[in-house]
C-alpha positions as CSV (number, residue, x, y, z in Angstrom):
1,M,0.0,0.0,0.0
2,R,2.8,2.4,0.9
3,E,4.4,2.1,-2.6
4,S,1.1,2.7,-4.3
5,L,0.3,5.8,-2.2
6,R,3.4,7.8,-2.8
7,L,3.8,11.0,-4.8
8,A,6.4,10.9,-7.6
9,G,6.7,14.7,-7.5
10,D,5.1,15.8,-10.8
11,E,1.4,15.1,-10.1
12,Q,-1.2,17.8,-10.5
13,S,-3.8,15.6,-8.7
14,V,-4.3,12.0,-7.6
15,L,-7.3,9.7,-7.9
16,V,-7.2,6.8,-5.5
17,D,-9.6,4.1,-6.7
18,F,-10.9,1.9,-3.9
19,S,-14.1,1.0,-5.8
20,E,-13.3,-2.7,-5.7
21,V,-12.2,-2.7,-2.0
22,T,-14.5,-4.4,0.4
23,Y,-12.3,-4.5,3.5
24,A,-9.8,-2.1,5.0
25,D,-8.0,-2.2,8.3
26,S,-6.1,0.2,10.5
27,A,-3.0,-0.2,8.4
28,T,-4.9,1.0,5.3
29,L,-6.2,4.0,7.3
30,A,-2.7,4.8,8.6
31,E,-1.3,4.8,5.0
32,L,-4.2,7.1,3.9
33,V,-3.3,9.5,6.7
34,R,0.4,9.4,5.8
35,F,-0.5,10.0,2.1
36,H,-2.9,12.8,3.0
37,N,-0.2,14.6,4.8
38,E,2.3,14.1,1.9
39,A,-0.2,15.3,-0.7
40,E,-1.4,18.2,1.4
41,K,2.2,19.4,2.0
42,A,2.8,19.2,-1.8
43,G,-0.4,21.0,-2.6
44,V,-1.7,18.0,-4.6
45,P,-5.5,17.5,-4.4
46,V,-6.6,13.9,-3.8
47,A,-10.0,12.2,-4.5
48,I,-11.0,8.8,-3.4
49,V,-13.5,6.6,-5.2
50,V,-15.2,4.1,-2.8
51,G,-17.7,1.5,-4.0
52,D,-18.5,-0.2,-0.7
53,Q,-20.5,1.9,1.8
54,R,-18.9,0.1,4.7
55,F,-15.5,1.5,3.5
56,T,-17.1,5.0,3.3
57,R,-18.4,4.7,6.9
58,L,-14.9,3.6,8.0
59,L,-13.4,6.7,6.4
60,Q,-16.1,8.8,8.2
61,Y,-15.5,7.2,11.6
62,A,-11.7,7.7,11.2
63,G,-12.3,11.3,10.3
64,L,-10.8,10.9,6.9
65,A,-14.0,11.7,4.9
66,E,-13.2,15.3,5.8
67,A,-9.6,15.1,4.8
68,F,-10.2,13.6,1.3
69,A,-12.9,14.3,-1.3
70,V,-14.7,10.9,-1.3
71,F,-16.9,9.9,-4.3
72,D,-19.1,7.0,-5.2
73,D,-18.0,7.0,-8.8
74,R,-14.9,7.7,-10.9
75,S,-16.5,10.2,-13.2
76,S,-17.5,12.6,-10.3
77,A,-14.0,12.2,-8.8
78,L,-12.3,13.1,-12.1
79,T,-14.6,16.1,-12.5
80,F,-13.7,17.3,-9.0
81,L,-10.0,16.9,-9.7
82,S,-10.1,18.6,-13.1
83,E,-11.8,21.6,-11.4
84,K,-9.1,21.7,-8.7
85,T,-6.2,21.8,-11.2
86,R,-7.6,24.6,-13.4
């Protein structure tokens, strides 16, 4: 997970697609927090696509729904990111 959630340095925005994820644990949340801090420091907007509502609730309970822009579908997330990078 850590290798996947890492900025290369030239990103204008990042879409994290968890649409197929049905389970996440504290290690996943910890990596998301670390990545959020890295992206925020770099000024890179991040959107997360979540397909399973249990994962959405987990993000909400962990307070990460406020840190990231969370979407139910990829199209809405991409629209959000394109508006952020204009």
